[in-house]
C-alpha positions as CSV (number, residue, x, y, z in Angstrom):
1,X,18.9,-9.4,2.8
2,X,18.2,-6.9,0.0
3,X,14.9,-5.3,-0.7
4,X,14.1,-7.6,-3.6
5,X,14.3,-10.7,-1.5
6,X,12.4,-9.1,1.3
7,X,9.6,-8.1,-1.2
8,X,9.6,-11.7,-2.5
9,X,9.2,-13.1,1.1
10,X,6.4,-10.7,1.8
11,X,4.6,-11.6,-1.5
12,X,4.8,-15.3,-0.6
13,X,3.5,-14.7,2.9
14,X,0.6,-12.6,1.5
15,X,-0.2,-15.2,-1.1
16,X,-0.3,-18.0,1.5
17,X,-2.5,-15.9,3.8
18,X,-4.8,-15.1,0.9
19,X,-5.2,-18.8,0.1
20,X,-5.7,-19.8,3.7
21,X,-8.3,-17.2,4.7
22,X,-9.8,-16.4,1.3
23,X,-10.6,-12.8,2.2
24,X,-11.1,-10.4,5.1
25,X,-13.9,-8.2,6.5
26,X,-14.0,-4.8,8.1
27,X,-16.5,-2.4,9.6
28,X,-17.1,1.1,8.4
29,X,-19.3,3.9,9.7
30,X,-21.6,5.1,7.0
31,X,-23.9,7.5,8.7
32,X,-23.7,9.7,11.9
33,X,-26.6,11.5,13.5
34,X,-26.2,13.8,16.4
35,X,-29.4,15.3,17.7
36,X,-28.8,17.0,21.0
37,X,-27.7,14.4,23.6
38,X,-28.7,11.6,21.2
39,X,-26.1,10.1,18.9
40,X,-26.9,7.5,16.3
41,X,-24.3,5.7,14.2
42,X,-24.8,3.2,11.4
43,X,-22.1,0.7,10.8
44,X,-21.8,-1.6,7.8
45,X,-19.7,-4.8,7.7
46,X,-17.9,-5.0,4.4
47,X,-16.3,-8.2,3.1
48,X,-13.5,-8.5,0.5
49,X,-12.9,-11.9,-1.1
50,X,-9.4,-12.7,-2.4
51,X,-9.5,-15.0,-5.5
52,X,-7.4,-18.1,-5.5
53,X,-5.5,-17.1,-8.6
54,X,-4.3,-13.9,-6.9
55,X,-2.9,-15.9,-4.0
56,X,-1.2,-18.3,-6.3
57,X,0.1,-15.5,-8.5
58,X,1.6,-13.7,-5.4
59,X,3.3,-16.9,-4.3
60,X,4.7,-17.5,-7.8
61,X,5.9,-13.9,-8.2
62,X,7.5,-14.0,-4.7
63,X,9.3,-17.2,-5.5
64,X,10.6,-15.7,-8.7
65,X,11.9,-12.7,-6.9
66,X,13.6,-14.9,-4.3
67,X,15.2,-17.1,-7.0
68,X,16.2,-14.5,-9.6
69,X,16.0,-11.1,-7.8
70,X,19.3,-11.2,-6.1
71,X,21.5,-12.3,-9.0
72,X,23.8,-9.8,-10.5
73,X,24.4,-10.0,-14.3
């Protein structure tokens, strides 16, 4: 399996996951306070939404790479 077909398969998988889950969330630390033995940390939960068109585009591009990427001219 060459690199173009592998990239096509990864794009299809990422597109399907984007359509199924619609996004992902993560937690990041924004502030840290250390005052002697007392420590305070503020964490914010961030959410990233993946648009449907991006998932469909990734699937289409991955399929095109699988179909036409391995052909030699």
